[in-house]
C-alpha positions as CSV (number, residue, x, y, z in Angstrom):
1,X,135.8,73.1,194.4
2,X,134.4,76.0,192.5
3,X,136.6,77.5,189.7
4,X,136.8,81.2,189.3
5,X,136.7,82.7,185.7
6,X,139.6,84.9,185.1
7,X,140.2,87.4,182.3
8,X,142.9,85.1,180.9
9,X,140.5,82.2,180.8
10,X,137.8,84.3,179.0
11,X,140.3,85.3,176.4
12,X,140.9,81.7,175.6
13,X,137.2,81.0,175.0
14,X,137.0,84.0,172.7
15,X,139.9,82.8,170.7
16,X,138.2,79.4,170.1
17,X,134.9,81.1,169.1
18,X,136.8,83.5,166.8
19,X,138.6,80.5,165.1
20,X,135.3,78.8,164.6
21,X,133.7,81.9,163.2
22,X,136.7,82.5,160.9
23,X,136.4,79.0,159.5
24,X,132.7,79.6,158.8
25,X,133.4,83.0,157.2
26,X,136.2,81.5,155.0
27,X,133.9,78.7,154.0
28,X,131.1,81.1,153.2
29,X,133.5,83.3,151.2
30,X,134.8,80.3,149.3
31,X,131.2,79.2,148.6
32,X,130.4,82.7,147.4
33,X,133.4,82.7,145.1
34,X,132.7,79.2,143.8
35,X,129.1,80.2,143.1
36,X,130.3,83.2,141.3
37,X,132.8,81.2,139.3
38,X,130.1,78.6,138.6
39,X,127.7,81.3,137.4
40,X,130.3,82.9,135.2
41,X,131.4,79.6,133.7
42,X,127.8,78.7,133.0
43,X,127.0,82.1,131.5
44,X,130.1,81.9,129.3
45,X,129.2,78.4,128.2
46,X,125.6,79.5,127.4
47,X,126.9,82.4,125.3
48,X,129.1,79.9,123.3
49,X,126.0,77.6,122.9
50,X,123.9,80.6,121.6
51,X,126.6,81.7,119.1
52,X,127.1,78.1,117.9
53,X,123.4,77.6,117.4
54,X,122.9,80.9,115.6
55,X,125.8,80.1,113.2
56,X,124.7,76.5,112.7
57,X,121.2,77.4,111.8
58,X,122.3,79.5,108.9
59,X,123.7,76.3,107.4
60,X,120.6,74.2,108.3
61,X,118.2,76.8,106.9
62,X,120.1,77.1,103.6
63,X,121.1,80.7,104.1
64,X,124.8,79.8,104.2
65,X,126.9,80.2,101.1
66,X,128.3,76.7,101.5
67,X,124.9,75.1,100.9
68,X,123.9,77.2,97.8
69,X,120.4,77.8,99.2
70,X,119.7,74.2,100.1
71,X,119.1,73.2,103.8
72,X,122.3,71.8,105.3
73,X,122.5,68.4,106.8
74,X,123.3,67.2,110.3
75,X,127.0,66.9,109.6
76,X,127.2,70.3,108.1
77,X,125.3,72.0,110.9
78,X,127.5,70.3,113.5
79,X,130.7,71.2,111.7
80,X,129.6,74.9,111.6
81,X,128.7,74.8,115.3
82,X,132.2,73.5,116.1
83,X,133.8,76.1,113.8
84,X,131.8,78.8,115.7
85,X,133.0,77.3,119.0
86,X,136.5,77.4,117.8
87,X,136.2,81.1,116.8
88,X,134.7,82.2,120.0
89,X,136.2,80.1,122.8
90,X,139.6,80.2,124.3
91,X,142.1,77.4,123.6
92,X,142.1,76.1,127.1
93,X,138.3,75.9,127.2
94,X,138.1,74.0,123.9
95,X,140.0,71.1,125.4
96,X,137.2,70.6,128.0
97,X,134.0,71.3,126.0
98,X,131.9,68.6,124.4
99,X,129.5,69.5,121.7
100,X,126.4,67.9,120.2
101,X,124.1,69.4,117.6
102,X,120.8,68.3,116.1
103,X,118.8,69.7,113.1
104,X,115.0,69.7,113.1
105,X,112.1,71.9,113.8
106,X,110.1,73.4,116.6
107,X,106.7,71.9,117.3
108,X,104.1,73.8,119.3
109,X,102.5,71.8,122.1
110,X,99.7,74.2,122.7
111,X,97.4,76.3,120.6
112,X,99.1,79.5,121.7
113,X,102.5,78.2,120.9
114,X,103.9,79.1,124.3
115,X,105.0,75.5,124.9
116,X,107.2,73.9,122.3
117,X,109.2,70.7,121.6
118,X,112.1,70.1,119.3
119,X,111.7,67.4,116.7
120,X,114.9,66.0,115.1
121,X,114.4,65.5,111.4
122,X,116.5,63.5,108.9
123,X,118.6,65.3,106.3
124,X,116.1,64.4,103.5
125,X,113.4,66.5,105.2
126,X,112.9,70.1,103.9
127,X,111.0,71.1,107.0
128,X,114.1,71.7,109.1
129,X,114.4,75.3,110.2
130,X,116.0,75.0,113.7
131,X,119.2,73.7,115.3
132,X,119.7,72.6,118.9
133,X,123.3,72.8,120.2
134,X,124.3,71.4,123.6
135,X,127.6,72.1,125.2
136,X,129.0,70.5,128.3
137,X,132.2,70.9,130.3
138,X,133.6,70.2,133.8
139,X,132.6,72.7,136.4
140,X,135.3,75.0,137.9
141,X,137.6,73.6,140.5
142,X,136.3,74.2,144.0
143,X,138.3,76.3,146.5
144,X,137.5,73.9,149.3
145,X,136.5,70.6,147.7
146,X,133.9,68.6,149.5
147,X,132.7,71.7,151.4
148,X,131.7,74.1,148.6
149,X,130.5,71.5,146.1
150,X,131.3,68.4,144.1
151,X,134.2,69.1,141.7
152,X,133.0,66.3,139.4
153,X,129.9,68.3,138.4
154,X,129.5,69.1,134.7
155,X,128.0,72.3,133.3
156,X,125.5,71.9,130.5
157,X,124.2,74.7,128.2
158,X,121.5,74.2,125.5
159,X,120.5,76.7,122.8
160,X,117.8,76.3,120.1
161,X,118.0,78.8,117.2
162,X,115.7,79.1,114.2
163,X,115.8,80.8,110.8
164,X,112.6,79.9,108.9
165,X,113.5,81.0,105.3
166,X,110.3,80.7,103.3
167,X,108.9,81.6,99.9
168,X,105.6,82.0,98.1
169,X,105.0,81.0,94.5
170,X,102.1,80.9,92.0
171,X,101.4,78.9,88.8
172,X,98.9,79.6,86.0
173,X,98.6,80.8,82.4
174,X,99.3,84.2,81.0
175,X,96.0,85.8,81.7
176,X,96.9,89.0,79.8
177,X,96.7,87.0,76.6
178,X,93.2,85.6,77.2
179,X,90.3,86.2,74.9
180,X,87.6,88.0,76.8
181,X,84.7,86.0,75.4
182,X,86.2,82.6,76.2
183,X,87.3,83.8,79.6
184,X,83.8,85.1,80.4
185,X,82.3,81.8,79.4
186,X,84.7,79.9,81.7
187,X,84.1,82.3,84.6
188,X,80.4,82.1,84.1
189,X,80.4,78.3,84.0
190,X,82.4,78.1,87.2
191,X,80.6,80.7,89.3
192,X,77.1,80.1,88.2
193,X,74.8,77.3,89.4
194,X,74.6,74.2,87.1
195,X,72.3,74.9,84.2
196,X,71.8,78.6,85.1
197,X,72.2,80.0,81.6
198,X,70.8,83.4,82.6
199,X,73.6,83.8,85.1
200,X,76.2,82.7,82.5
201,X,74.8,85.2,80.0
202,X,75.1,88.0,82.7
203,X,78.7,87.1,83.4
204,X,79.5,87.1,79.6
205,X,77.9,90.5,79.3
206,X,80.1,91.8,82.2
207,X,83.3,91.3,80.1
208,X,85.5,90.2,82.9
209,X,88.7,90.5,80.9
210,X,87.9,94.0,79.9
211,X,87.1,95.4,83.4
212,X,89.5,98.1,84.4
213,X,92.3,96.7,86.6
214,X,91.0,93.2,87.1
215,X,93.9,91.5,85.3
216,X,96.4,93.4,87.4
217,X,94.7,93.2,90.8
218,X,96.1,91.0,93.5
219,X,94.7,89.7,96.8
220,X,96.5,89.5,100.1
221,X,95.8,86.9,102.8
222,X,94.5,89.6,105.0
223,X,92.0,90.7,102.3
224,X,90.9,87.1,101.6
225,X,90.5,86.5,105.4
226,X,88.3,89.6,105.6
227,X,86.2,88.4,102.6
228,X,85.8,85.0,104.4
229,X,84.9,86.8,107.7
230,X,87.9,85.2,109.3
231,X,91.3,86.3,110.5
232,X,94.7,85.5,109.1
233,X,95.3,83.5,112.3
234,X,92.2,81.5,111.4
235,X,93.8,80.6,108.1
236,X,96.8,79.2,110.0
237,X,94.6,76.6,111.7
238,X,94.1,73.4,109.6
239,X,90.9,72.7,111.6
240,X,89.4,76.0,110.5
241,X,90.3,75.3,106.9
242,X,88.6,71.9,107.1
243,X,85.4,73.1,108.7
244,X,84.9,76.4,106.9
245,X,83.1,76.0,103.6
246,X,81.8,79.4,102.6
247,X,79.3,79.8,99.8
248,X,80.9,80.9,96.6
249,X,78.8,83.9,96.0
250,X,79.4,85.1,99.5
251,X,83.1,85.0,99.0
252,X,82.8,87.0,95.8
253,X,80.7,89.6,97.6
254,X,83.2,89.7,100.5
255,X,86.1,90.3,98.1
256,X,84.3,93.3,96.7
257,X,84.3,94.9,100.1
258,X,87.8,93.8,101.2
259,X,89.4,95.1,98.0
260,X,87.6,98.4,98.0
261,X,90.0,101.2,98.2
262,X,93.1,99.1,97.3
263,X,92.3,98.5,93.6
264,X,90.8,100.5,90.8
265,X,87.1,101.4,91.2
266,X,86.0,99.1,88.4
267,X,87.2,96.0,90.3
268,X,84.8,96.1,93.3
269,X,82.0,97.0,90.9
270,X,82.7,94.0,88.7
271,X,82.9,91.7,91.8
272,X,79.6,93.0,93.1
273,X,78.0,92.3,89.7
274,X,79.5,88.8,89.7
275,X,78.3,88.1,93.2
276,X,74.7,89.2,92.2
277,X,74.8,87.0,89.1
278,X,76.0,84.0,91.1
279,X,73.5,84.5,93.9
280,X,71.6,81.4,93.0
281,X,74.8,79.3,93.4
282,X,74.8,77.6,96.8
283,X,78.0,75.6,96.3
284,X,80.6,75.9,99.0
285,X,84.4,76.4,98.7
286,X,86.4,73.8,100.5
287,X,89.2,76.0,101.9
288,X,91.3,73.0,102.9
289,X,91.6,71.9,99.3
290,X,92.5,75.5,98.1
291,X,94.7,77.0,100.7
292,X,97.7,75.7,102.7
293,X,97.7,76.7,106.4
294,X,99.6,80.0,106.8
295,X,102.4,80.3,109.3
296,X,104.3,83.4,110.3
297,X,103.2,85.2,107.2
298,X,102.7,88.9,106.5
299,X,99.1,89.5,105.6
300,X,100.0,92.4,103.4
301,X,101.9,90.2,100.9
302,X,100.0,89.5,97.7
303,X,99.4,85.7,97.5
304,X,97.4,85.4,94.3
305,X,96.1,87.4,91.3
306,X,92.4,88.3,91.6
307,X,91.5,86.6,88.3
308,X,93.4,83.4,89.3
309,X,91.6,83.5,92.6
310,X,88.1,83.8,91.0
311,X,88.8,80.9,88.7
312,X,90.4,78.9,91.5
313,X,87.5,79.4,93.8
314,X,85.1,78.2,91.2
315,X,87.3,75.2,90.4
316,X,87.6,74.2,94.0
317,X,83.9,74.4,94.5
318,X,83.2,72.3,91.4
319,X,85.9,69.7,92.1
320,X,84.3,66.3,92.5
321,X,86.1,63.1,91.7
322,X,82.8,61.2,92.0
323,X,81.8,62.0,88.4
324,X,79.2,64.8,89.0
325,X,77.4,66.5,86.1
326,X,79.7,68.4,83.8
327,X,79.8,72.2,83.8
328,X,78.4,73.6,80.6
329,X,80.5,76.4,79.1
330,X,78.3,78.9,77.3
331,X,80.2,79.6,74.0
332,X,77.3,81.1,72.1
333,X,78.5,84.0,70.0
334,X,82.0,83.4,71.2
335,X,83.5,80.7,69.0
336,X,83.5,80.9,65.3
337,X,85.3,78.0,63.6
338,X,84.9,77.6,59.8
339,X,82.6,74.8,58.8
340,X,81.6,74.1,62.5
341,X,77.8,74.6,62.9
342,X,77.7,74.0,66.7
343,X,80.1,73.7,69.6
344,X,79.2,72.3,72.9
345,X,81.8,72.6,75.6
346,X,81.8,70.9,79.0
347,X,84.1,70.9,82.0
348,X,84.7,68.4,84.7
349,X,87.0,69.5,87.5
350,X,88.4,66.4,89.3
351,X,90.9,68.3,91.6
352,X,90.9,72.0,92.3
353,X,94.0,74.1,92.3
354,X,96.2,74.7,95.3
355,X,97.7,78.0,96.2
356,X,101.1,78.2,97.8
357,X,101.6,79.8,101.2
358,X,105.0,80.9,102.6
359,X,106.9,77.6,103.0
360,X,110.4,76.3,103.1
361,X,112.5,75.4,100.1
362,X,111.8,71.8,99.1
363,X,108.4,71.7,100.7
364,X,106.5,74.5,99.0
365,X,104.5,74.1,95.8
366,X,101.5,75.5,93.9
367,X,99.4,73.5,91.4
368,X,96.8,74.1,88.8
369,X,93.5,72.1,88.7
370,X,93.2,68.6,87.2
371,X,90.3,68.6,84.8
372,X,88.7,67.2,81.7
373,X,87.5,69.4,78.9
374,X,84.9,67.9,76.6
375,X,84.0,69.3,73.2
376,X,81.1,68.0,71.1
377,X,81.3,69.5,67.6
378,X,78.9,69.4,64.7
379,X,80.8,69.9,61.5
380,X,79.3,70.4,58.1
381,X,80.5,68.5,55.1
382,X,82.1,70.7,52.5
383,X,79.7,71.8,49.7
384,X,82.4,70.9,47.1
385,X,82.1,67.3,48.3
386,X,78.3,67.2,48.0
387,X,78.5,68.9,44.6
388,X,81.0,66.4,43.3
389,X,78.8,63.5,44.4
390,X,75.8,65.0,42.7
391,X,77.8,65.5,39.5
392,X,78.8,61.8,39.6
393,X,75.1,61.0,39.7
394,X,74.7,63.1,36.5
395,X,72.7,65.7,38.3
396,X,69.8,63.3,38.6
397,X,70.0,63.2,42.4
398,X,70.5,65.5,45.4
399,X,73.1,64.8,48.1
400,X,72.4,65.7,51.7
401,X,74.4,65.0,54.8
402,X,74.0,65.3,58.6
403,X,76.7,67.1,60.5
404,X,79.8,65.2,61.3
405,X,79.7,64.4,65.0
406,X,83.2,64.9,66.4
407,X,83.9,64.4,70.1
408,X,87.1,65.5,71.8
409,X,88.0,64.8,75.4
410,X,91.1,66.4,76.8
411,X,92.0,65.1,80.3
412,X,94.6,67.4,81.8
413,X,96.7,66.5,84.8
414,X,97.7,69.3,87.2
415,X,100.8,71.2,86.6
416,X,102.9,72.0,89.7
417,X,105.6,74.6,90.5
418,X,108.2,74.0,93.2
419,X,110.3,76.3,95.4
420,X,113.6,74.4,95.3
421,X,116.1,76.7,97.1
422,X,116.4,79.9,99.0
423,X,119.6,81.8,99.7
424,X,119.4,84.5,102.3
425,X,120.8,88.0,101.6
426,X,124.6,88.1,102.0
427,X,127.0,91.0,101.6
428,X,128.8,91.1,98.3
429,X,126.4,88.5,96.6
430,X,123.6,89.6,94.4
431,X,123.6,93.1,95.8
432,X,122.6,91.8,99.2
433,X,119.3,90.4,97.9
434,X,117.9,86.9,98.3
435,X,118.2,84.2,95.5
436,X,115.4,81.8,94.8
437,X,115.5,78.6,92.7
438,X,112.3,77.3,91.1
439,X,111.3,74.3,89.0
440,X,108.0,73.2,87.3
441,X,106.4,70.0,86.3
442,X,104.1,70.9,83.4
443,X,100.7,69.4,82.7
444,X,100.3,66.4,80.5
445,X,97.0,65.8,78.6
446,X,95.4,62.6,77.4
447,X,93.5,63.4,74.2
448,X,90.7,61.2,73.0
449,X,89.1,61.8,69.6
450,X,86.1,60.0,68.2
451,X,82.4,60.3,67.5
452,X,79.3,60.3,69.7
453,X,75.6,59.4,69.5
454,X,72.7,61.7,70.0
455,X,72.8,65.4,70.6
456,X,76.1,67.0,71.5
457,X,74.1,69.4,73.8
458,X,73.6,66.5,76.3
459,X,77.4,65.9,76.8
460,X,77.2,62.3,75.4
461,X,80.3,60.1,75.9
462,X,82.6,59.3,73.1
463,X,81.5,56.0,71.6
464,X,84.1,53.3,72.2
465,X,82.7,50.8,69.6
466,X,82.5,51.1,65.8
467,X,80.0,53.9,65.1
468,X,78.7,56.1,62.3
469,X,80.6,59.4,62.0
470,X,78.3,60.9,59.3
471,X,75.5,59.7,57.1
472,X,75.1,60.9,53.5
473,X,71.6,60.6,52.0
474,X,71.1,60.4,48.2
475,X,67.6,61.2,46.8
476,X,66.6,61.0,43.2
477,X,64.2,63.3,41.4
478,X,60.7,63.0,42.9
479,X,62.2,60.8,45.6
480,X,61.7,57.7,43.5
481,X,64.9,56.2,44.8
482,X,67.0,56.9,47.9
483,X,70.1,55.5,49.4
484,X,72.4,56.2,52.4
485,X,76.1,55.9,52.6
486,X,77.5,55.8,56.2
487,X,81.0,56.9,57.0
488,X,82.0,55.1,60.1
489,X,84.8,55.2,62.6
490,X,86.1,51.8,63.7
491,X,87.2,53.1,67.1
492,X,88.3,56.4,68.8
493,X,92.0,57.3,68.7
494,X,94.1,58.8,71.5
495,X,97.5,60.2,72.4
496,X,99.3,62.0,75.2
497,X,100.7,65.5,74.9
498,X,102.9,67.7,77.0
499,X,104.2,67.1,80.4
500,X,107.7,67.1,81.9
501,X,109.8,68.6,84.6
502,X,112.4,71.3,84.2
503,X,114.4,73.7,86.2
504,X,113.8,77.5,85.9
505,X,116.1,80.4,86.1
506,X,116.9,81.8,89.6
507,X,114.9,84.8,90.6
508,X,117.4,87.6,91.7
509,X,115.5,90.9,92.0
510,X,113.5,91.9,95.0
511,X,112.1,94.8,96.9
512,X,111.7,95.0,100.7
513,X,108.0,95.0,101.6
514,X,108.3,98.0,104.0
515,X,110.6,99.2,106.7
516,X,108.7,97.4,109.5
517,X,108.9,94.1,107.6
518,X,112.3,94.3,106.1
519,X,112.7,90.5,106.4
520,X,110.0,90.1,103.7
521,X,111.0,90.7,100.1
522,X,108.5,91.0,97.3
523,X,109.9,89.7,94.0
524,X,110.1,92.0,91.0
525,X,107.5,90.9,88.5
526,X,105.0,89.9,91.2
527,X,101.6,91.8,91.2
528,X,102.2,95.4,92.3
529,X,106.0,95.1,92.1
530,X,108.3,96.5,89.3
531,X,108.3,94.5,86.1
532,X,111.2,92.1,85.6
533,X,112.1,90.0,82.6
534,X,113.1,87.0,84.9
535,X,109.8,86.8,86.7
536,X,107.2,85.4,85.9
537,X,108.8,82.7,83.8
538,X,107.0,81.1,80.9
539,X,108.0,77.6,80.0
540,X,106.9,75.3,77.2
541,X,104.5,76.3,74.5
542,X,101.0,76.0,73.3
543,X,101.9,73.8,70.4
544,X,101.6,70.5,72.3
545,X,97.9,70.0,71.5
546,X,98.3,71.1,67.9
547,X,101.1,68.5,67.5
548,X,98.9,65.9,69.2
549,X,96.0,66.6,66.9
550,X,98.3,66.4,63.8
551,X,99.4,62.9,64.9
552,X,95.8,61.9,65.6
553,X,94.6,62.9,62.2
554,X,96.4,60.1,60.4
555,X,95.1,57.5,62.9
556,X,91.6,58.9,62.5
557,X,91.6,58.8,58.7
558,X,92.9,55.3,58.7
559,X,89.9,54.2,60.8
560,X,87.3,55.6,58.4
561,X,85.1,53.1,56.5
562,X,81.9,53.1,54.6
563,X,78.7,51.1,54.3
564,X,75.6,51.4,52.2
565,X,73.1,49.0,53.7
566,X,73.7,46.3,51.0
567,X,73.2,48.6,48.0
568,X,76.0,48.2,45.4
569,X,74.6,50.7,42.9
570,X,72.1,53.5,42.6
571,X,69.8,53.5,39.5
572,X,67.9,56.5,38.2
573,X,65.6,55.6,35.3
574,X,68.0,53.7,33.0
575,X,71.2,55.1,34.5
576,X,73.0,53.1,37.3
577,X,75.9,54.4,39.2
578,X,78.0,52.0,41.4
579,X,78.1,53.1,45.0
580,X,81.8,52.3,45.0
581,X,82.4,55.2,42.7
582,X,81.0,57.6,45.4
583,X,83.0,56.2,48.3
584,X,86.4,57.7,47.5
585,X,85.1,61.3,47.0
586,X,83.1,61.1,50.1
587,X,86.0,59.8,52.3
588,X,88.2,62.4,50.8
589,X,85.7,65.1,51.6
590,X,85.4,63.9,55.2
591,X,89.1,63.7,55.6
592,X,89.5,67.2,54.2
593,X,87.0,68.6,56.7
594,X,88.6,66.9,59.7
595,X,92.1,67.6,58.6
596,X,91.3,71.3,58.4
597,X,90.1,71.2,62.0
598,X,92.9,69.1,63.5
599,X,96.0,70.4,61.8
600,X,97.8,73.6,60.9
601,X,97.6,77.1,62.2
602,X,94.0,78.0,63.1
603,X,93.2,74.3,63.8
604,X,91.0,73.1,66.6
605,X,93.7,73.2,69.3
606,X,94.8,76.8,68.5
607,X,91.4,78.2,68.0
608,X,89.5,76.7,70.8
609,X,91.2,74.2,73.1
610,X,94.3,76.2,74.1
611,X,92.3,79.4,74.8
612,X,89.8,77.5,76.9
613,X,92.5,75.8,78.9
614,X,94.4,79.1,79.3
615,X,91.2,80.7,80.7
616,X,91.3,77.9,83.3
617,X,94.9,78.6,84.2
618,X,96.2,75.5,82.5
619,X,98.8,75.1,79.7
620,X,99.4,71.7,78.3
621,X,103.2,71.2,78.3
622,X,103.7,74.8,79.5
623,X,103.2,77.0,82.5
624,X,103.6,80.5,83.8
625,X,105.4,80.4,87.2
626,X,105.7,83.5,89.4
627,X,107.7,83.9,92.6
628,X,105.7,86.3,94.7
629,X,107.7,86.9,97.8
630,X,110.3,85.4,100.2
631,X,110.6,85.7,104.0
632,X,114.2,85.9,105.2
633,X,114.4,86.6,108.9
634,X,117.7,86.8,110.7
635,X,118.7,83.8,112.9
636,X,116.9,84.1,116.2
637,X,117.2,82.4,119.6
638,X,114.2,80.3,120.4
639,X,115.1,79.1,123.9
640,X,118.0,78.2,126.1
641,X,116.0,75.5,127.8
642,X,116.1,71.8,127.0
643,X,113.2,71.1,124.6
644,X,112.0,67.6,124.9
645,X,111.7,65.5,121.7
């Protein structure tokens, strides 16, 4: 039987549909509310993670007052992250939140740096500049459990923050105190091709030390990159540094162009002349041994003095541990030491210097070159000694002597300066300026003193076996009788001078580089910055070599001996004089000559060795350390994504 739809029956169906629709609408509303609550909870958790990471990275980077400028460890960073969470989260939320923190560094996975990973590093590593904080908590309770979501879901928020506090340092000698003649000889020996005496003479004539502004000129990385026909970004690529080996003369010519307009007019003129003089030098500069790869660095910051760069470029090009031919230093008309008739100086660079780039405390250093300075001296016997010997022979004979052949080898290890700590600017401390802590390990030298065979102009080695130091010939009237007395040396003598580590005073005074780069501070006392008594810092003294030679003199004198080829006496007509009566005056005369060279003010170390080493940027037992600049960025978020290790 057919049923007839009535209005009452239709209203019943509508009520069912309305109930179903109401349930769906309520479920959708509950889902929307749960999603909103979930989003809000996740957003709040992410904010807490961000704040915790930003606070913790101040400790990890060393910018927190609690760490005194030293990078904080894992426990310190995690404690600071928890303290930040406590300050910023509600009490009820703290009961549910779990926190984990890790200290390390970001590692780019692509050349552009767009893709990164996070590498956890141990507390002993100074390369840590980032903190990863991860927070987790239960999700909000669902309005309709089982329909709008799983109530057991946990929310996770990750934040990585970084604060790469970095500094730049330099080490060398006080170039302002250098003698122009010796400096020019050193620069000529380093920049000119081996044996090119014409080039060296041209460099000496240029008077490098006397050129207007050259001692005060500095070079930025941007200017150096321009001189090398590279970009600052190229210098940040280790592969470029390894493969680029520009010719030394081309670099000098490039510097003349890149510095033009930023230094006094005499500097580019001098560089152009140096480049022309060194045109025949085809040696290349291995950039990887000279420069550290730059990272996040301002190209406008001075990174080295011009004179230090010129000497460093030459040393890096000449460095060769394989024992290549020594570099002859042209000291003609430069050195005048009493009683020394000839000075031959040679240089072997076994390891070039290394210039610091911006780097973190504990992992940034700059070093001088490791080298050997060889001197081959020809020293005349005192006329008073020869006159005394002649008088002992009753004036019936003449006394002549060859020059005393004295060889000196000074093998100098590199000195190294270290950036130990960096404290970021903090209100109420040091006028809101950074604080940098430095230390230095000064150069030690092994000094070998002896004699040599042959001509000193050929850089002969010091003789290791018993050898003749000087021969004295005695000839009678009309050359009827002659004899020779040899003063020998049983063996060379040696000692070690200088060397040692010490902490330096903290550097406290800085100037912001400019308004656009307020995170970079140039240290007072650096090139182009206001003078400051605390920067550069000179440590040690130049007396180490003088003291070493004083101690060597006694050992050398004890090793002197004589021989006369079997002759026990010299007879002239009816007068015979025992050779033994001539020995003591002769030995005393030789000792007097050598003692004058090796001891006291104006001795060999003070008159020649120290100035030569200073011209090379080396001080035995001492150093001049300069803090150039620091980079102190504010803590910054890197990412809120989970970076894989």
